[in-house]
Structure formats: structure tokens, C-alpha cells
N, C-alpha and C positions, 0 to 999 in steps of 0.2 A: 524539308525539301519541297519545292513547289512543283505542282503537277500540271501538265497541260490539261485542257478540258477533257474529261473522260466520261464514259457512259454512266448513266445513273446506277446501273447494276454494279459496275466496278466500284463506284464511289460508295455505294451501300455496303458492299462486301468489305471494303477497306475499313470503314467505320466500325462494322461489326467485329472484324478481327482485332482492331485496336482496342475496342471496349472490352472484348473477352480477355485479351491479354492482360489489360490493366486489372480487370476483375479478378483474374486468377492470382495476380501478385498481391492485391489487397486482401483477398480471402485468406491466403496463407499467413499474412501478417496478423489478421484478425484471429486466426486459429491459435497462433503462438501466444498472443497477448491474452486470449481467453483462458488458455491452460494456466498461464501464470496467475491470473486473477483467481481461478478456482483453487489453485494451490494455496494462495494467500488466505482465502476464505476457510479452507480446510485447516490450516495452521491456526487461524483465529478461533475456530470451533474447538480445536484441541486445547488451546490455552484456556479457553473458558471452562471446558470440562475439568481440566487439571485444577483450576482455581476452586471450583466447587468441591472437588475431591479433597483438596488441601484443607478447605474450611471444615469439612466433615471430620477429617483426621484430627485437626486441632480440637474440635469439639469432643471427640471420643477420648483423646488423651487428657483433656481437661477434666472429664468425669472421673478418671482414675485419680488425678491429683485431689479433686474435691472429696472423693470418697476417703482417701487416706487422711486428709485434713479433718474430716468429720470423725474418723475413728480416734484421732489424737485428742479430741475433746473429752473422751472417756477417761484418759489418763491425766488430763489437765485438771478436771474437776475432782477426781478421787485419787488418793495416793495408793490405796490398797486394793487395786483391781485384781480379782482372782482370775485363775486360768479359765474357769467356766464362764465368767463374764466376758473375758476377752474372746473366747471361742464363740459365744453367742453373737457378739457384735461383728466379729470377723466373718461369721457364717452368713449374716445378713448382707454384708458387703460383697461376699463372694457370689451371691446370687444376682447382684446388680451389675457387677463388672466381670466380664468373661476373661479367661486367659491367665488368671492369677495362679501362680504355683504355691505361694505361701504368704501369710501375714505373720510378722514377727515382732515381738516386743523386746527391746534391748535397753535395760535400765543402766544408769551410771552407778557402778558399785565400787565403793572404796575398800581398801584392804581390810579394815576392821569389820566390814559387812560381808566379806566373802563367805565366811563359814555359814552364816545364816542363810544366805542365798543358795549355797550349794545344798544345804539340808532341804530347802524348799524344792530344789530341782529333784532331789531324791524322792520326796513325797509325791511330786507331780508325775515323774517319769520313771521312777524305779531306781534302785541303788546303782545300776550301771551308768546312770547319767548324772549322778550326784557330785559332779565336779566341773570346774571350768577347764576347757581344753583348748589347745592350740595345735597347729599342724606344722610339722617340720619341713625341711627342704625336700625330703623324700616322699612327702604326702601322708605320712603316718600321724595319727592323733596321739597326743600326750597331754599330761596334766599341765595346765598353764603355770608359768613361772610367777613368782611373787613380784608384784609391782604395786605402786600406790593406787592405781585406779584400773577398773576393768569395764569392758563393754560386752557382757555376755548375752547371748540369745537365750531367754528364759521361757518365752511363750512362742509356740509355733502352731499355726492352724492353716491347713490340716496337717496333722502330725505324720500320718503314713506317707512314706517316701521321703520325708524331710527329717528323719531322726538324726542324721549326721550333723544337722545344724544346731541341735539343742546343746547348750553350754558353751558353744564356740565363742571365744573371746575375740571380738572384732578389733581389739587394740593391735592384734598381730595379723589381721586379715588384709586382703588387698583393697578393702574399701575404707580403710581408716582415714585416708586423706579426704574422702567424700564426707565421712561423718564429721570431721573437724570443720569442713567448709559449711556443712549444714548448721553446725553449732554456732559458727561465727556469723553467718548470714541470717539465722533464725528463719530460714525458708526451706521448703521442700527441695531436695537436691537429688539428682540422678547420678548413679555410678557409671563408669565406663563399662564396656562389655568385658566379661571375664567368665571363667568356668566356675560354677557353683560347687560348694563342697558336697552337697547332697546329690550331685549328678555323677553317675557312674560312667557315662559316655563322654562325648566331646561337645556336648551342648553348651552354648554360651548363654549367659543371663545378664540381666540388669536389675538393679535394686533401687526402688524409690524410697528415699530416706526423709522422714518428717520429724524434726526435732520437737521435743515436748518440754515446755517450761512450766513451772508452777510458781505461784506467788505473785504479789503485786509488783508493778513496775517492770523492770527487765526480767525479773523472775530468776529462778535457778533451774538449770538443765536437769530434768528428771530422767531423760532417756531418749530413745529413738524408736519410732514406729517404722517398720520396713515392710514394703510390698515387693515380693520377689516375682519376677517374670522371666520366662525364657524369651529371648529377643524375638524369636520366630512367632511365639504365641502372642506376645504383646502387639506386634506390628500387624500380624495377620488379623487379630481381633479388630484393630482399628479400621481395617479395610473390608472386613467380611459383612459389615452392616448393609452396605449397598455396593457390591462389587461392580466394577466396570471392566468388561473383557477387552476393551480397546486399548488399554494402557499396559506398558511394562513399568513397574515401579522399583525404585532403588532408594533405600534409606541410607543416609550417610551421616556419620558423626563428624562434623567439621571441627569439633573441639580436639579431635585426635590428630596428633602430628605424625603418627606412624601410618603411612598409606595402607599397610596391610590390615590395620584395625579400623579404618574409616568406614568400610562398608558394613552396615548393620544387618540388612536383610534385602533380598532380591525377590520380587514377586512378578513373574512373567505373566503375560496375558494368557487367557485360556487357549487361544489359537496358536500360541508360540510353538515352533517346531524345536528350537534349541532352548532348553530350560536350565542350562548350567549358568551359574552366577557370573556375569561379566565383571571386569574391573571398572572402577569409576571412570577412567579415561575412555574405555570402550563404550560405556553407556552414554557418555556425553557427546558421542559422535552423532551428527545429524540434528534433527529438531528435538530439543529438550526444554522442558519447563521446570525451573528450579524454585522451590518455596522453602522458606525458613520455618522450622518447627522448634522454637525455643521451649525446651521442656526440662524442668528440673535443673536450671542453670547450666544446661549443655546446649550447644548449638547444633541441633539436628537439622538435617536438610532432607527434603522429600523431592526426588527427581522423577519426572514423568517423561515418557517418550511414547509416541504412538506405536502400536504393533506394526510389524512389517506389512506393508501394503495397505495400511489404513488410509493414509493420505490419498493414495491413488484410487481407493474405493469411493472417495467422495467426488471423483470426477464424473461429469455428466457429458451428454452429447451436445450440450448447448454451444460450445465453441465451434464444433463442426457445422451445426445448423446455422450459427451466426455467419460463418464464413461463406456458406453456400447462399445464404440470403442476400449477401452483397452482390451476387450475380443477378439477382432479381429485385432491383431497387424498387420498382413500382409495387411489387407484391409485399415488400418488407413493411412498409408503413401500414398497409391495410391489415396484414397479419398481426403486427405488433399491437395495433389499436384493438383488433378483435380479441386477441389473447388477454390484453390488459383489461378490457371491458368485462370479459367473462370472469377473470380473477377477482375484479372489484365487486362484481355482482355476487360471486360466491362468498367473499368475505363479508359483504354487507348482509347477506342472508344469514350467515352464521352468527354475526354480531346481534342481529335482531332476535334470532332464536335464543341465544344465550341470555340476552337481556330479559326476555319474558320468563325464562326459567329461573333467573336469579332474583327477579323482583320480589317474589313471595318469600324466598329464603332470607333476603335482607330484612323484610318486615318482621319475620319470626325472630331472627337474631337480635334485632333492635328491641323487641319486647322482652327477650330473655336476659340480655346483657345490658349493663349500664355504660359500657365503653367498647368502642370498636375502632379499628384502624380507619382513619378518615374522620369525618364528622357526621354522625347520625343524629337525627333530630325528631322530635314530636312537638307539634304546635297546635293550638286552636286557631281556626281561621275566622277572625272577627274583624275583618277590614285590615288589620295588621296582624302579623304572626306573633302571638304570645307564646313564648317558649315554655313547654312543660318538661321536656327532657332534652339534654344535649350531651353528646359524648365528649370525652376529654380531648379528642382530636381537634376540637375547635381551636385550641390554643395554637397548634402547629399550623392550621390553615389560615386563621385570621389574626393571631396574636393576642386575642382576648380569651379569657378562661370561660369555662362553662358557667361558673358561678356568676360572672358578670352579666351574662345573657339572662340567666334565671332571675337575677335580682332586678333586672330592668335597667341596669347601668348602661348597657349598650343594646341596640336592637339590630335585627337582620338588615333593616333598611339602611342603617348607618354603614354597613359593610359593602353593600352592592354599589357598583359604579353608577353614578347618577344617569349616565347615558343609557344604561340597561335596565333601570329600575322599573319604568313603566311597562316595558316589554315583559319582564318577569312577572309583574302583577297580572297582566292581561292573560298570559299563557296559563298561569296558575288558576286564575278565576274560571276560564273556559274549561279547563280540564276537570276541576271540581264540580262545576255545574253539569258537565256531561258525564261525570263519574268515570273518567278515563285517567290513566296514569299521567303524571306531570313529568315532562322531561325537557329541560331548558339549559342552555349554555349561557353563561354570563361572566362578567368580570367582577372581582371583589378587590377592595383596597384594605390591606392589612394594617395593623396598628402602627407598623413601622413605615407605612406609606408605600409599600411594594404592591404592584398590581399582579394579580393572578387570575387565571381562567378556571372556572369551576363548572362541572357538569352536575346539575341537581336532578335527582330522580326521586319521585315520591308518589304517594297515592292517598286518597282520602279513605278513612275508616268510618263506616256509617252504622248507626244504631238500627234496631229492628224496625223502627217506624220510618226509616229512610233519612233521618236527620244526620248531618255531618257531625261526627263526634270529635275527631281531630284529624290532623294531617301529619303524616310521618314519611321520612325518607332518608336519603344519604347524599351528602355533597362530596364530590371527588375532585381533587386537584388535577386538572388536565393541561397545566401550563406546558409541561414537557412535550405532550402530544401536539399541542398547537404549534410549538416552535419546530418540532420535527416535520409537521405538515408544511410549514412555510419553507423549510429547507428543501423538502422534496419538490415543491413547485419551482423553486429557484434552480434545482438540478435539472428538471425537465426543460426549463427555458434554455439553459446552457446547452443541453443535448440537441434541441431543435436548431439552435444557432450553429452548432458545429456541423449538423447534417446539411444545413443550407450552404455553408462555406465549402464543404466537401463536394457538393453538387456543382457549385460554381467552378471549383478547381477542375473537375472532370471536363466540364464544358470548355473552359479556357484551354486546357491541354489539347483536346481534340481539334478545336478550331486552329490553334497555333500550328499543329502538325500539318493539317491540310493546307493552310496558307503557305507554309514553308515549301510544300511540294509545288504549289502554283508558282511561287516566287523563283524556284529553281529554273523552271521553264522560261519564265520572263527574263530573268537575269542572264541565263545562258544564251538565249537567242539574241538578246541585245548585245552581249559581248561579242558573239560570233559575227553579228551584222556589222558592228563597229570595226572589227578587225579586217573585214573584207573591203572596207572603204579606203579611199585615198586620204592622206592627211588633211587635205583642204576640202574635204566633202562638207557640204552645208548641213547634212543631217547628223554629223558626228556629235554635235552638241546635244541634239535631242536624244540620241542613244545614250550618251553619258548621263543625261537627266533621268532616263529610264533606269539605268543601273543604280544611280544614287537613290532614287525613290525606292527601288527594290531593296537596297541595303537598309534604308530606314524602316521599311515595312518589316524586314527580317528582325531588326532590333525590337520592334513592337511585339513580334511573335516570341522573341526570347523573354520579354517581360511577362507575356502571358504564360509561357512555360515555367517561368520562375514562380508566378503565383500558384500554378498547379503543382508545384513541388517537383518538377521534372527538369529543372534548369541547371543541374550540376554537371560540370565538364571535367575539370582537373582538380582533384582534391589532394592537398598536400599540406605539410606543416607550414603555417603562415604566422608572421609577426604583425599584429595589428598596428603597432607604432610605425614600423618601417613602411608598411603598405600606405598608411596615411601620409607619411612624409613624402612618398613618391607622388602622391596625388596633389600636393600643395600647389604647384604651378597651375594645374588645370582647375583647381577649386577657385583660386584667386581670379582667374580669367572668367570662370562661369558666373560668379556673383557680381563681377564688375564693381560698380560703386554703390551697390544697394546696401551693403553693410560691411563692418570690419570683421575680418576673420582672425581668430586667435586659437593657437594650438596649445593644449596642455597635455603633453604626451609623456608617459612613463617609459623609460628605456629598460631593456632587458626583460620584457614580458615573457611569460611562458607561451610557447607557440600554441596555436589552435589548428585543428584539422579543418581546412576550408578551401573553397575555390576562390582564389584571389580575384579573378575577374568579377565574380558575383558580389564579393564583399566590396570591391570598388564601386559597383553599381549601387549598393546600399548607401555608401558614404555620399556619392554624388547626388542620389535622390534626396537624402535627408538634408544635405546642405542646400540644395536648390529649393526645397520646400521651406527651409528656414529663411532663405533670402527673400522668397515671396512673402513670407509672413512679416518681414521687416520693411516692406514697401511703405515709404512715407514716414518711417520712424528712424530714430537714431539708436545706436547700440551696437553690440557685437555678437557674432556667432562663435561659440566656443566648442571646439572639437577636442575631446579628452579621451585618454585611454588609461587603463589600470587593471588592478585585480581587486575583487571585493567578495565578501561573503554574502550570500543571498539566502534568506529563509524560505520555507515552503509557502508561507502565507503571501509573501511578496510575489513569488512565481505564479501562484494561483490567480493573482489579480492582473497578470500581464496579458497582452494581446496574443502571445504565443508562449509555449513552454510551461503550461499549467501542470503537466504531469512530470516535470523534471524533479529529481531529488534536490534537497537543499545542499549547499556546499560552496566551494570556491569557484568563481567564474572570472574569465577575462572579459572586460567590458569596453565598448566604444560608445561614447555619448556625444550627441549633437544637441546643443542647447542654444536657444535664441531668446531675444527680448522682444518678440513680436506681439501680434495681436492676441495670441492665445486662442483657445477653443472652448466652446461650451460643451457640457456633457452630451448634448444631442448630436453635435458635430463629431465628437470623439467616437461615438458609437458607430459612425458610418465611414470613417476615414479609410478603412481597409477594404471597403466594398469596391469591387471592380466598377470602373466608369463613374464613380462618385468623385466630384471635384468641386472646389469653391473658386477655381480660377476661371477667368474668362475664356481662355483658349486651351485648357488642360484636357488630357485624355482620361485621367482618373485611373491610370494603371501603375503609377510610380509607387505608392505605398502598398498597393495590392501585390506588386512584384516583390517589394521588400519583405512583406509578410511571408510570401511563398519561399523566398530564399532562406529566411530564418528557419522556417519549418524544415526545409530540405537539409539544413545543417544541424538539426536537432538542438537548436538554440532557443533563447527566450528574447522577447521584445517587451520592454516596459515603456509606457507612455504616461507623462504627467503634463498637465496644461492648466493654466489659469488665465481667464480672459483679461486682456490688457496688461498681462505680466509676462507671458511667454510660454514656451513649450520645450520639453526635453524628451528626446527619444534615446533609450539606452539599449544597445545590443549586448546580449550576454551569450558567451560561447564557453563550453567546458574546456579547460586547459589540457594540452597534451604534454605530458611530463617527459619530453625529450628535447635535446638541443638541436637547433636548426643547423643544417650544413652550411658551410661557408659559401657565399654567393660567388658565382662565376664572373670573372672579369670579361668585359667586352674585348673581343679581339684575341682571346686565348687560342682559338682555333682559326686558322686561316681559311677564308672562303675559297672555294674552288669552282671553276666553271663546270657546268653540267649540261650535257646535251641529251635531251630526252630521246629514247629509242627503246624498241622492244615490242612484243606482241601482248596485247591486253585483251581480256575477256570482260565485257560489260554485261551485267545482269540487272535488269530493271523491268517491272511489269508495265510501266508507262511508256508508250511509243515515243512521245515527244521528248521525254527525259532521256531515253536511250539515244535518240537522234542528236540531241544537243551534246550529250556527253561524248558520243563518238566523234562529233565534229570538233569539240575542244581537244580531244586526244590526238586526232589526226593533225590539227593545226599546230599542236605542240611537237609533233615529230614521231608519235607512236603509231603503230598499226593496231586497229581495234576491230574486234568481232563482237556483235551484240546479240543477245538472246532475251526472250521475254519472261522466263520463269526459271525457278530453281531446278526443276526436273530436266529441262533442256540443257541448262548449264552443266549439270552433273554428267549427263550423257555425252555432251561434246567434249568435256574435259577428260572423261574416261577414254574416249577414242584417241585424243592427242594430249596426254598429260604433260609432255615436255615441250609442247609448242608455245604455251603461254608463260610469260614472265611474271604476270600478276593478274589478279581478278578484282574488278571494281564491282561491289555487290550491294544491292539495296536490301535493307533489313526487313521491311514490311512488304510481303508479297503473298498472293494466294497460293495454296498448295504448300510446297516447301518454302518456309520463310528464310530470311537471310542467315539466321543463326544455324538452322538445320542444314542449309546448303553449305555453309562454311565447314561444318563438321564432316559432311559427306565428301567435300573436296579434299580435306585433310586425310581422310581414310585412303583416298586414291594416291595423293602425294603429300606426305606430312610437312614438307618444307615449302609448300605453296604460299605465296605472299598475297594477302587479301586486304583490300581497302573497303571498309564498311561505310555505307552512306545512309543517313536517315534524317527525317524531319524532326524527330525527337532528339534529345541530347544523348550523349554516350552512356550515361548512367554507369552500370557495372558490366556492360556487355563484354569489354575486353578482358575483364577479370574472369568472367564465366568461361570464356573461350581460351583461357590460358595466357592471354597477353603476349608479351615478347615482341621482338623486332619484326616478326613476320605478320603482325596485325597492325592496322591503323584505322582511325575513325575520321570521317569527314561529315561535318554538319551541313545540312541543306538549309537555305540556298548557299551556293559557293561560286566564287569567280574562277576563271581559268588559272590565275596565278595561285590561288589557294589549292586547286586540284594539283597543279604541278609541284608545289611544295610538299604536299602530302605524299605524292608518288615518289619524289626524290628521297624523302626520309625513309620510305618503305623499301625502295629498290637499292639504295646505297647502304 
């Protein structure tokens, strides 16, 4: 809304109130986004920790398998291994791997060998154990039946507590299928979870089975080595090496089809209040990291979840600080630069200190070892570096082996990039002459032609007489750091560009609001002056010109509000194809004979949630720009619509929508065969007031960009000089069907005679006067007040006197929104018409909407005011 000239104090206060209101809205949004980002970072940290814990668990379980395989070598080499030899070997392994309940030797015994083996059992364990046993359905032990082949347990270590397993024929046991699978695969195999015979309670166990074969070729199965664990002991041992109190862990056997037997072990975090084992489905609720643990031909899974409240504990106060800092833009940049500078200085100081501390350690390690990660070297400095020692890491770094450097087949100078060679030599020479450390970054070319960045650190070693004996050091590949640094600089550039555009948006929005206030006074006074004249008055034409110019200026303000992202009015499901079809006559008239217009539209598109008026403005601006680009050239402008899948990389390269997720989008594309644009011009086309036209304002594409941002869409631009340009608008689809369009004339128009008492509330005297004059000229009775407090007091005194209230949104003291709520407390059914120089946004939604509320954008004509009041009062 346009405002008549007001005092500097009131203007200042109005701007301050507008900036503060906008700052509060932006700070709330920044706080919400910051919290989401911190949660994403906390989840990423959790996943990283879970991956490290998973790697450690795999390593520990691998040790158990390696130990059992090593024990099997004893039986592979010797056929007659005694019980004492088995006990000694098992005892050594028991000290290396924790949590083992028993090691067992299970030979393959044929029927004719049974008697000899049973006698051996009697000699080793006593007459009571001198027989093969099996367990009946009631759990009682009995002598094993006669069968062609037996799998008896003959050696058990340790024996105390495991006596029940001695002589047990596994041909009748629950693990027979596992033994046969190990025999067929010739690999270590793990059993399912079951109750062990030597257990008196309800403890479940698992058995690692290693088949033992003797002889050349495929060999003959001699028996099985078994390592018996309680499930709890095995899995707790795997995690007890480096426990992490921030995780709840659940081990699951995915090989099991029975859900009741899938859960192997539950390990809650130390801070957990509920320590009972959950079901697998309950554990998977929320954030969970799942990792495979293929172990013994079984598909174990390790599930991690953060302990309750851990993700929230990673939250910081940064989002709150960031949102508050948006209210102090001038202090933000200085504070950020200061904080970044301090942090950089601290990191640089720490790096310098660590470098000094590690320099001597690297020299000592290079003297003691012949191979190091990376490439360590020792050379004589005789004009060229003659290699005395080089670690095996040279091959990974350069592609040439250490032997090739030592033999002189290749030299250091052959690896260094020619552009860096002289600099490396000069830095090295000065450092050795000054007896200082050499530190230089340079590029090397590998044997395969690849270019890498290397950080070389070294120092000279001098004899007692001060002569340089040799030069030694370490060359480190820093290619990844260099690329990361380049990426960081690019990210900082984009951040600064975004801050610049945001500042321009704030400026454009504030200017447009104030101009709308001024234009309201101009347009209203011109309208009232024209209505007071006779039809043949000579000044009527001038007054109509003032009205026309005011409306054109209002259109310019709407473009500035669109650029600032405040131009949304009516958001509803919209079909881009139907909208473009409706614009066809206007488009053809607008481009005249400058180019040929062709539509390539897809019918039945998913609707998008958009303001149809603003989308029409995008189409008009893009088509007019395309027509200007076709000046003096032949060709056609193609307007097309459709649905397409867009990936994250394409969205990141667009003029807007870099943060949108990849997926399906509804698009509207305007493509021309005009002069095209250079990259330098493309970098500026969305800047306000930048134009390549002779008489352009430079707000068309800036407004397009603001509208796209306001609709949470994306805008892609591609252009080639002398070939043409394509602008593609992307909007997320709304998966609903559009309602059937209303036909013209469905409702008969009725005559309406304005009448009634209205209360006008506006802090600007001239605006109040114009509005009162318009209302009285229309047939209303109007009472005007200057602020919200006066309006509430007057309405409380005569609540039934007023039929409706015309209320300005931005006022000192009680603003329009607060005044509206106060009036509703007095009379809930009061009808209120809100007026503002900004667009409606979501004000009606916040106030409850309904037929008792309306919105009027400033500036407005008397006819527009009457239409809004008719809709409100009828």
C-alpha cells in the first residue's frame, strides 16, 4: 500500500518494525533447519561409530576362526594325537581367545573301530565313560546304538564342567546337519543356537566346527575340531575389547527362519534404564545401523542403535545462536570472520607444534625400519639426490618400485612435475645450507601418468665435523587434502553469493512495501478526484494517466516482492498445461512477429501447488525474454510441459533449488533459438536491475527467481552462444486430482448496493482519508481511527454498531494481526478486511481464515475495495 508523505520518525519506525518482523520469521526457520542439520550430523557420527565397532567385531570373530583352523593343523599332520598333546595345544589357544567353554576333538569312527575307541575313552576318562552315548527324547543318556559310523567326542578341554560331552555321538545330536555341511564344504561351519548337553540350566550355545582332512588331494575326513561357546560369552567377548557405552547392540541370526530363534544376544548400553531384551522388530524402530557378520557359513547380523537420548545429546546451541544472529546482520559477518580466524590460527598452531614433535620421530623410525606407510627416503645430496634407502611405499605413490630407484633406473627428478622441479631444488638447497628442516609441496607424475600432490618433509643429518652426511625424510600423498581445500573454497564462494542475494531480497521487499503504501495514496486520491469531476472535464484524462501509471508502478512493486520471495497470493493445485493453454492468445500478441511460438504440452499432468497468477508471470517473462533474444533471427520459441526425473547433481547446478531432494518433478520449459549467452552474462542474469536490453528494467528474471524460490521449486538454465537458451521450471507434483473447473454463468450475478457502518484503522492520515472518501462515495458510513488501541476501545464501546472493519496490517503498537484477535475476543463474528503493502502470505491461515476474513493488497482501486467488501459482507 502506498503511503502519503509521513514524518521521518514514523517512516523509521515502520521500517524497523518490518525488518524485525521479517527477522523473527527468518530466525525461526533458521533454527528449525539448524536442528535438522545437527540431527543429520549426529546420525552420521553414529553410523561411523557403528561401522568401526562392526569392523572390530569381525576382526575378533576372525581370530576365533583362525585359532580353530590352527588347531586343526595338529590333527592334519599327525594321525595319533594324544589327549595330552590336544590339551596342551587347546590350553595355548584358550589363553589367546577368551570366552571359550570347551575345545573338542570328534573323530570319524567306523563300526569296526568302535571297541578300540571306547577302550581309549576308558583309559583317558575312567570306566564310567568307556562307551559311546546318545540322549533319548526324555534327555537321559544311554549307550549309542549300533550304526556304520559314529561321530563321538573323545577329547574335551577343559574337562571339568564338560564331562557330559565325553563319548557323546554327534550322529544323533542336534548339530549333525552342521557337521555334514562342514564335511561337504570343507570349511569352518557354525551351528545354530541350541542348549548344550553339558549345561544344566537354560543357557544356549553355539559350536564352531572345523573339518579335518588327511592325505593328498581331496584327502579323507579324519574328524572335526569343535570350539564350544555360550552365545552370551562369545558375543560379549567380541565387544568387551573396546566397549562403547553409547550403543545398544542386537545380534541376529538371519539364517534362522523361526523369529523366536533369530535373536542371539542383546547388549544394552551402560546407561540404559530398561535392560530386558527387545524383539527384533522393536529394536529396528528408529535409527538403526545394520551390518552383516558372515561367520561360519551363517548369516549373522549386527544391529546398532544409539542409546535413548544420545542423538539429542549431540545438539548444540548453534541453531539458536545462528537464528539470533540473523537479527544482527552487520555483526554476523564480523563475528563469523573473527571466529573463523581464531579457529584457523588455533589449528595452524596445533599443526605446527605436532609437525615439530613428529619430525624427530619420523627420522628415528626411518633409521630403524626399512618400510613405512608412505614413502620414506634417505639420499646423499650431491647436486642430484642419489637414493640410499627408499621404503616400499614408493610403488604406491609413484608406480616405480624402490629397487628401480636404488638401481638408478629412475630418479627423483623424473617424478617431479617439470613446473615444480626448480622450486623444489631451491627450497631444498636453502634449507640444507641453513641447517633447517625442508618442507615443500609439489606435484609428481606417476608411472601411469597420473598427477598427485606430495608434501615432502625432511632434514639433513650432519657429521661431527659439520659436513652433510645424507638427507632423509618422508613424502606424503596430500592429493585428497588439496581437492578438499578446493571444494571448501568453492563452498565459501557459494555461501557469499547466497548472502548477497538474500540481502538484495530484503532490500527489494522493503522498498516494494513502502512504494505500495505511497501508491495507495496516489491512486486513491486520483480516483476520488476523477469521480468528483464532470464527464467532460479536461483533467479527467490526466487523472486516468495518474491511475494507469500508479497501477504500472504497483506491477513493478509486485515483481520486487516476487524477487524477495514475498509475492505469493493464492496457492492452490494448478495444472501447468492448462495454465499455459489459457495464456496462448496473450503470448501470441506479446511476441507479435518476432518469432514463431510452438507449444509442446503434455495432457493430464499431476497438479502442482502454486499461485497461478505468479506462474503466468514466469511464463510471460520467459517468453518475452526469448522473443527479445530472437530479434533479427529466424526460428521458433518452444514452450513445453511434462514430468521428468531430476537427480541431485542437476538440482545442485541450478539457479534455484540446490537443496531439493532428487525425484520426480513437473516441468515447464521455454526454449529459443536466439543469440544465447556467454557464461559471464549467465552469472548476472538474475541480479536485480541487470539487463542487456536498451530499455529494460532488469527485474523480469529477478522476479522469476523470487517466485521459484517462494514456490520451493527449481530453475535450470542452459545456454550456448549463437545456438539458443532454455529455461526449465521444476515444481514438485501434488498427488491429488484437480477439482472440475466452474463454468461461467453458473451463478447468476445480483445487484448489490453498498451500505452499512465500517470502522477504518490505519496509522497513515492520508490513507485513512482516502479510504474513508472511497467508502462514503460507495454508499458506506465510515469511522476512522489511527491505531489498534483506539480501534479496540471504540469497538468495545459499540460492538454492534459496525458491520465490518477495514484494518491495516503494519501499525505501531498493536499491529493488524493483534488488533484483529482483540476485536474477535469482543465479537467473534466480526468481519475484517485486512490491507497491506506486502502480499497475504499465510496471514488468513494464521487467523483462522473463513468467510469472516478477507485480504486486500495495496495499492487498490475503489472497484477492488468494493468487490472485497461485497465478498466479505455477503
